[in-house]
N, C-alpha and C positions, 0 to 999 in steps of 0.2 A: 504493502500499498504507500501510496506517496504519501511522504509529509506533508508537501505543500501543495496549496489550492488556489487558481486565479479565478477572478470573475471579469470577462473584458467584456465590457457594457456600453452600449450607443448613446444609453444618458448616463447623468450622475447620478450615483445614488445618493441620493436624498434624505434628510436624517430621518424619516418615515424610514426609509428602506436599511440603512445603519443600523435601525432600532431592531426589526424586525428579524435582521441579520443576526446583532448582539445577542436576543432572548432567543436564538439555537437550543440551546442549555434549558430554556425555563426562565420566568422571571425575578430568578434568585441570584442570576447572576450579575456581578457589578464589576468592573472595570477596572483599571488603570493607564494609563499614559509613558510613553520613555520616548529618547529620538528625536526631541525639541519638538515633542507633540505627535511627531508623524508615526508614531509605532504605538498602537492599543492593544491591551493586555487581557484576557480573560484569565482571574487566576483564580486557585481553590483557598480551601480559607485557610493552609498555611501558609500563602503569598507565594507560591509556587505558579510560576507560568505556565499555562496550560496551550492556550491559541495565543499568537501575537497576531496582530493584524493592520496593516498597512494603510494608510489615510489612502482614498483616493486619488490617483494620480492620471490628470488628461495626458493622454499621449498626443503630441501634433508631429511626431517622424514617425516617417513612413520606414518598415521595414524590423524594427524592435520585436515585434512578438512574432514575428517569423527567426529571426534571428536568434531570438533566448528563449523559445518555447516552441518553435516547429510545428505553431497552433496560425491559424488565419482569423484576423481580429475584423471585425466593425471595422466600416469606412473610419477614415479619418477623420477629425478627430476624435476620438473613444478611448473610455475610462477602465484603468488598469485598476483594482484591488486584490492584495495579496492575504491571505490564511495563512497560516503556519503551526502544525499542530508540532506538540511536543511529544518525542516518541516515545512508547513507556507507558504513558499515561493513556489505560481503559479510558473510550469516548471522543478521547482528543479527534482522532480523525476523523472521524465522522461529525462531531462538533465542526473543524475544518469545511470541511466539506460542505454541511448542512449548511450553514454562512454562505460560501460562495453561491451553492443553486439558489438562495434566496434571494442573493442580491442578482442574480441572472435574471428570473423571474421577472424580478420586479422592475429592472431598468434595462430590460430589450436588450439580450448580450447569451454570452454563451461563459461556461465557464471550462478549466486546465486543469487536471486532465479527464476531460467529460468520466472514466469510470469513477473517478472519486465524489462528484458532485449529482448525486443521485438520489436524494431522500430532502423534501421539505420538512420533515416529521421533525419534532424537538427530543434532543437526543437525551436522553434516560441520565441523567448520571445522580453523586449524591451531589447534595446544598453546597453551593459557595459562596464566600462573603467578600468583601471592600479587603484586598488585598494587603497585607500590616507593613510597614515599615521597619527594617529595610529592605527583609527579603521580597517586595516587589521590586527593588534597584537593579537585582540578577537578569540577566538576558534570558530570551525563552531560551536553554540549548538542552541537550539531551542526556551530558553529564558536568559535574563540575566538582573540581579536584581545585587543589592547596598547588599546583602545576599550570591545568591547562581548564578552558572549557570546551566543552567536545560537539559537535551540530551534527546533526544527519542531514545530508541534503540525496533530495530522489527526483532528478530534473534534467534536462535533456542538456543545459548549458547551467554552470553556477555563477551567479552574476553579484554584480554591487550591488543589493538592494538596500534599500533603506533599512531593513530588519539588519540584511548580517552587517551591514555600516556601523549599525545598534552594537551588536555583536563585538566587532572588533574594538569600538570604541570601549567600550563598559570593561572588557576583558582588558586588553591596556591601561586602563584607571584601575584598574585591580594586579596591576602589573602580573596576569595570566597570558599564557599563548591563547590561540585559537587554532584549533585543528577541528577539519570540515572534511566529513566523510562521504563517501558516495561511489555509488554502482558503480563498473568497470565500465559501462559505457557514456559514463559523463563528462565532460568538456569543462574548462572551466574559458570564462570570458578572460581575454590579458589585462580589464582594470581589478582581478583579483589576484592573478598571480602573483603578481611582488608582495602584494600584505602575507602573503602563504611561505612566503622563500625566508622567513626571517625567525628561527628557533625561537620556542619551541612549537611555532604555529609549521602546521604541515598540513597539505595537501591528501587524505589520508584513503588509499582504491584499494573497497575490497577484491578481493583474489578468489577464485574455486585451488589453485595447485597454493600458493604461497601464503593464502590467510587475507595477510595486507601489504602493501608497502606503497610509498611513496611516488605519490603522482609527477614530482617533477624533477626525481633523482632518480626512483626506480628501489632504494635501498626497501630491503626486507622490514617490515617494520614489526613490534609485539607492543601489547600492554604490558608494562611494567611504570615499577615508581608511579603510580598515578597519572601517567598521558603515554601517547603513541611513542615509542622509539628506536633506531637498528637496532636490530636482534643482538644480545651477548655476545659479546666474544668466544663464547663455547660454545655457540652454534654455529662460528666460522671453522671452515676445514683447514689440517695442516697445510694443505697444500694451496688452501687461498688463504691468508685471515684476515681479508676484508671481509666489510659486510655483505653478504650477497643483496646480488641484483635479479629482481621477480623478473619471471622469465616470460610474463604478461608484455611487463617493461622495454624489453628487449626487443619483442617483435616491433619494430620499428616497418611500416607502410612506403615503399618509396614511390615515390611523388613529384612532380617537373614543377610543384608550384614552386612558387616562392614569395617573402617577404622583403620589403625594402622598410626598416627602423632607425629613424631618427629619432634621438634624444640629444634635446638642449636646454640650454639657463639662459633667462633674461634677466638683468636687472633694472629696473625703470628707476630715476633719480622719483621722489614724493613730488606727485605734482597733484595738482587739482583737477586739472586736466586727463589726469592720466586715462588711457581707457584699452584697457588687458583684452590678451584673445588677437592680436593685432598682428601679432607674428607667428601665430598659429594660423590663421587666415590668408597670410601671405604665402607660407610655403606650402597647406593645403592646395592655394587654387595654379602653384609655380605645377606641383606634381599632379593635380589632377584636372586642372584648368577650370574647377568648379570648388565655391566655399563648401565646408562643412553642412550635413542637413541639421543638425540638431545638438543638445546639449542637459546637463542636469546635473545634479548635485547625488544620485545614484542610476543605477539600471531600472528598468529601462529609462533612455536619453530621449526624456519625455518633452523638452521645446525647441522649438525652433531656433537655428542660430541667430546668435546678437549679442557681439560683443559689451557692448552697453549693461545687456541685463547683467551679463557675467558680473561688471565690474561694478554695478550696486550692490551686488548679491556679498560681492568682496569685502567691500568699503563697510558695511551694515555690518561685516563679522568680525572685521579687525578689531583689535591687533589679533585675532584667533587665526591660522590659517585656515585656508578655503581648498575644499579638492572638487574637482568637473572629473565630467566624464564626456568625451565630445563625439559623433560619431557620423559616417559620411553615408550617401545612399546605398542601397540598396547594390546597384549596378556595378559603383565599386566600394568594393570592402573596405572600409578605413575606422579606424579607434585612435584616440588617446586621452592621457589622463594628463591633466594640469597642475598643479600643486602650486597655490598664490601666497608667500607669506610676505605679512612685511618683516624688513631686515633694517640694520641699520644706516645700509649703504640704501636705502631705498625700501622699493617693491619687487622682488624675485616672484618668477615664474620659471618652476622646472616642467617641462614637458616632454613626454614619452608619447610617440605616434609612431604606426606601422601601415603597412597597405599593402591590400594584396592580391597576387598576379597568378595567374593558369599559367601550363607552361608555355602556350604561345604569345600571351603577353610578354611586352619587354616592359622590365621597370625603368622609369624615366629617367637613367642615370645622367643622362648629359643635363638634364637641368636644375641637376644639383650644387653646380656655382653658383647659380644665377639665385636659385633658393638663398645660398647662403648670403652672399650679397645681399638680397634682400634685407636680412634677417641683420646683417655688420652695420648696413649702412641707416637702417631706421627705426631698429628696434632693440638697441645697447643688447647687443648678442655677446656674452663673454665665453660660451663655448659651443661646441655641435661633435656631434656622434654619430657618421650613418651606417645603417650593415647590411649586409643582404643574405637571407637563409632561404634553403630549400624549408619549406612550410606549409601548411596548409592557406588557400587563398583565401578562408571564411576568417581565419587567425584565432578561430575556437584552438583550447590550448588542448591536447588530448593527454591520458596518461600512458604516452607512450614518448619512446625517444627519440626527437628531434634534433637535427643537425646544429652547432652552435653559430651563430651567425658568424659573420668572417667582417672585419672591417673596411668599408669604404674610400671612408674619408674621415678626416679631422680637421676642423676648426676653429683657430683661435681666435675670438673677438680686438678688436680696433685696440682698446684700450689693455689689454692684456700683452697685445705685443710690443705696446709704445712700452710696456712696463719693462719688458726683459732686456737684459742687461747685454753691450757686448755683438747685438745685433744677432743675437742668439735665435731667433724665431724667424728669421729668414734662412741662418743656411743649420743643414740639418746632414745627419746622417743617414738620409732616406737617396734610395737610389734617383726618384724626381723629384726635385723641386719643387716648394711651395708654391702658389699663384695668387699673386698680393688681389684682395676686393677692396675695391672702393676707393675711394682717392689715395694721389700717393703720396700725400704731407700724411697720412694717417689711414695706412692699411689694416685689413682684416689679410688672417693667411690661411690657403685650403689647399693641404695638404692631403693629397690624392694615396691611396693605399692599390693594393695588389685588389679586393674583392671579389677573388674567384672559392664560390661558397664550396668547392671539392679541395679547398689549399688552405688551410689553418697557418699556414706562416705568414701572413700578413698581421696576426697578433704578434708574430714578433716584431715586425716591423714598428707597428703601434709603439710598444713595449720600448723597443730603442727610442720612439721619436719621445716619447713620457720621459722616459731617462733626462735626456736631452733640453729635453725646454725647461724637467726641475734643476737641470744644474748638477746633476749626480753624475 
């Protein structure tokens, strides 16, 4: 049985529809809220969350239901409302399904997955009351120890939903890792991958042969000392004392698909006229010929692309950092995450961007110098790294080995070039000399690198370049 149920409706679930859904367990169920009011929870009498309910989200961006659920939604715009049941609690899954079924019936829509939302009847459970504090401060997790919070996700793509973002934030506040357990057929959104790469957070994949393994590294895992961790040394063999790698992870599928990945850092001077997102829009246009399709503070990205609205939200949240996800049109898979942080130097934007291409599509490598020049001359670029890798066009992260990216280019911003002593930025040990970008009096430097996905030696050149620029 799935743990997540989603109502996709043509009309906004009004207060009466939400109330009808919240009464799925009877009139004695009361609610608390978390995640800045974006997540509501039905709790039992001891304050343990049973079902978390995300506030209805108006999706105005095409392709998100197809990308994240493999579902056909109503026409744009439509409303997306999530309910998640806590695993191991009797009737919680039926409660979530009935909630979504009632919303779909009252607001003209459908529920995903269809088999989970088959009843409109009240779910019979023991009586519940208002969740006491501080128990209600817990995220809706399946296992909670003194080291990690564990959540179980059974959906095609684990996305950075408002609920999952709240779980990451709550776990971090309690100095815990977050471990996400999925069946073998699940993939990750790129927006989730980086958050699960920091110990002890993990992507834990159930597997028939090896039990559990890390979906990002392949390491075979066991539940030990209150968390999933690589198998103990005693389980390794004398021939190979290293942590075993799951056989399923090693079954990599051959592909001609490629991904072009760009990571860059911008530092804007603090200015009331500052508009965020301009650098991302510039490079997106240069590499695809169009602007991003939409953005949001969680997945699905629900708002049409608007740098002004992004800026207003980041300004409201300052001095706290703000995280955004940005997506492209369904015809050109593209996804970026943007972290905006006020710093002593100004306002920093850290952007991770990727586009996907089929085997017969050529990534726009020739457009990279022009894109880098736009960022360097108009958007206060500090540095940028471009990589090419053999990986899925749809950008989803599978629980199998995918070859690493190889560096195509590194770019150093004009201010960083200016601060390098002894003309170090212009004369490097690389076979190809850097290409100056922008004004001759204050250029940025574009360092071409081999960029052959079948040859990892490009990382040796990149390492040599970094040592040189740092004066090592």
